[in-house]
N, C-alpha and C positions, 0 to 999 in steps of 0.2 A: 504494500500500500504506500503510494507516494503522498507526501505531505507538501502542499503548495504554500509558499510563503509570499503573501502579497506585499508589494512595495508601496509605501505611502507615496502618492503622486507628488506631494510637496517635497518630500525628501529626494525623489528622483529628479525634480526640477532643480533643486539646490545643488545636488551632486553634479548635474550636467553643467550648471553655471560655474561651479568651482573648477571643474576640469577643463572648461572652455573659456575661462575668464579673459584670456587674451583676445579671443574672437569677439566676445561681447564688447570688450573695450574698443576694439578696432572699428566696429560698426557705429560707434558714437563719434568717430572722427575727433579723437581727443586733442590733437594739435590745433584744429580749427576751433574747437570749443574753448580751449585755453585762451586763444586770441580774443574770442568774443567776450569771454568773462573778464578779461583784462580791460577791454574797452568799456564794459559795464562798470567796473571798479572806478575807472577814471571819471565816468559820468557821475557816479556817486560822489566822488571827492570834489568835483567842481561844483556840485549842487549845493554844498554846505560851506559856510565860511570858516568853520573850525574843524573839529575832529568828527569822524563818522560815528553814527549810532551803531552799537555793536550788533543788536538783534537784526535790524533791517539789513545791515551790511552782510553778515554771515549767511542768513537764510535767503536774502535776495540773490547773492552770488550763487549759492547752491541751487536755488530754484531755477535761475536763468541757465546755469550750466546743465542741469538735468533736462530741462526743456529742449535745449540745443542738441543734446545727445539723443533725445527721443526723435527729434526731427531728422537727424542724421541717419538713425536706424531705419526710419520709414523710407528715407531716400534710398538706402541700400536695398530694401525690399522691392521698391518700384523699379529701380534701375538694374535689377540683377541680370536680366537678359542682355542688355547692352553692355553691362560690366563684364560679362563672360566673353564678349567679342573684343573689347578694347584692351590693348596691351597694358595700359596704365592701371586697369582695374581688375584684370583677369584673376589675380591672386587674392581677391577679397573673400571673406568667409562664405558668403552665399554661392558665388560661382564655383568655389572649391568644394562645396558640400559640407563644410565644417559646421554650419548652422542651417537649420531649415527655415523656410518662410514663416511658418507658424511660430517657431522659437523667437525669431527676430521681432515679429509683430507683438507677441506677448511682452517681450522685453521692452519694446518701444512704448507700448501702452502703459506699462508699469512705471517707467521713468516719467512719462508725461503726467500720469495721475499723481505721483508723489510730488512732482514739481508744482503742479497747480494747487494742491492742498497746502504745500509749504508756503507758497506765495500768498495764498488767500488767507490762511490762518495766522501766519507769523510775520507777514510783511504788510501788504494792503491789497484791496480789491483791484485798484487801477493797474498795478503791476501785474497781477494775475491775468486780467483781461487782455492787456497789451501783449503779454508773453504768449497767451493762448493764440491770439490772432497772428502773431509772428510765426509760431509753430505751424499753424495751418497754412500761412502764406508760403513758407518754404517747402514744407513736406507735401502739400497738396497742390496749391495754385501754381507754384513754380515747377516742381518736379513732374507732376502729372500733365499739366497743360502747357505752360509757357515754354518750357525747355524744348518742346518739340513743335511749337506753333510758330515761333518767330525768331529771326536772328537777333532781335532786341531782347531776347529772353533774360540775359544776365542783367540788362539795364533795369527792366521792370521788376524782375525777381530779386534784384539786389536790395530792394526796400526791406525785405525780411531780415537779411543779414546785417543791415545797417541799424537795426533797432536796439541792440544791447546797450549803447550809451544812454538812450532814452529810457530804457527799462531800469537801468541803474539809477538814473536821476529820479524817476518816479518812485523807486523803492524807498529812498530816504527823504523825499519831500511830499509824496502823495499827489504830485502834479507834474505836468509837462509844460515847459516854458520855451520861449524862442531860443534861448541859449542851448537847451537840450536838443532842439531840432537842428541847430547848427552843427552839433556833433554828429547827428544822424546824417546831415548833408555831406560832411567830410567822408564818412565811410561809404555813403551811397555813390559818390563820384569816384572814389578810389576803386570800387569794385570792378567796373568795366575794364580799365587798363590792366588791373591785376589778373583778371580771368582771361581776357583776350590774349594776353601774352602766352598763357598756358595753352589756349586754343590754337594758336599758331603752331606751337611746338607739337601738339597732338592733333593737327588738322586731319591727317589720314584716318586716325581712330574715329573721330567724330563723323567723317564722311561715310565710313563703313557702316555705322549704325543709324545713319540718316538723321542725326541731330543737327539742326540748322544753325550751327555756330557761325559767327560772322566771317571767319576765314574760309569756311566752306561755301557760303552763299554769295559772298561779295569779293572773295579773293584776299590774299595776304597783303598786297600793297594798300588796299582800302582800309584793312584792319590796322595796319601800322599807322596810317594817318589818324584814324579814330583814337588809337591809344595815345598818340602824341597830343592831340587836341584835348582829350579828357585830362591828360596830365597837366597841361597848361591851366585848364580850369581848376584842377585840384590845387595847384600852387596858389592860385588867386583866392580860393575859398579858405584855405588854411591860414590866410592872413587875418581873416575876420575875427577869430577869437581875441586877437590882440586889439583890433580896432574897436570892439565893443567892451574892451577892458575885462574880459573874462580871463585872459592870460596876459603875462607881462613880457618884458624885453627878452628874457631868457628863452621863452617859448618862441618868440618871433624869430630870433636868430637860428634856433634849431629847425624851425619849420622851413625857413628859406634855404638853409644848407641842404636839408633832406630833399626839398623840392628841386633844387638844382641837380642833385644826384639822380633823382627820378627822371628828370627831363633828359639828362645825359643817357640814361639807359633807354628811354623811349626813342631818342634820336638815333642811337646805335642800331635800332631795329631796322632802319632803312638800308643798312649795309648788308647786301646779299651774301657777302663772304663770311659774315659773322653768324654761322649756322647755329651756334649755341646761345646766341643773344636772347631769343624768346624765353628760354628757361631761366637764364640769368635775370632777366627783367622780372619774371614771375617770382623768383626767390627773393630778389631785392624788394619787391613790393610788399611782401609779408614783413620783412624787417623794417621797411619804411613805416608801416602803420604801427608796429609795435614801438618803434623809437619815437614816433610823433606823439603818440598818446603817453608814452613814458615821460617825455619832456614836459608835456602838459601837467602831469602829476608832480614832477619835481618843481616846476615853476609855481605851482599852486601852494606847495608846502614850504618852500624856502623862506618866504616872508614869515610864516607862522613859527618856524624853527628859530629864525633869527630874533623874533620878538620874545620867545621864551628864554633864549640865551641872554638877551639884553635885559 
């Protein structure tokens, strides 16, 4: 007589999560999430004149990060067929079979639910609502529709990715102001030159899966021009935090130096012999945004530190 031992479904799920934690972490796009959370932190810091409130800061950042990870996991589910064809994404957990569609969806929904409850109960309703719509905007509106509908996909869909500074601002103030929207505008205008540089580098991949990225539909020369023009616009917009006295001279100097470096990279794209320039521009654009917001943060706190010392 055989004795069957039934495994608790919850224990089975936990055991799978533990043994495949690297796969679950990968589908949240942790590097992207960290950059988004950092911009949210800067939004929080610039929103208040002194030091950040502990509860709203900690749970606001956790909630925004978890919601971003949830949106990324849903993106993996929706894009799994094209990911299996594209060289850049073929080794992701879903195309490789490390995780199933159901496992990814359950994981994404759990992350999203925890994020919304955390923001609603421990931060404020405005941040929860704005974060929810940002999640839907990226995971559904952009990934399901815009990405395959128009070569302007990343321009329109970039609105969701530009929201974290606004979410951070709302988390510690309970409101959204013009200054918060200026931070949104900086990330929004940064997104096209950032992503189009990668799209040039991976043009053949996007063409294979019929995703109408700008280099596929309008050609590489046109895309180079758009990257350069958007970069010029970005440099102009990044001066405005100084003009409205949200940031000081230290930020202005940093923004202008970083802007000049970004313009150099964008200009180098016109050199047909520099075959690695698109990926160099893409990598630099990530560092650009991190350094720009980092300088904002330092510029904001230097006067406070000096006042404490004096």
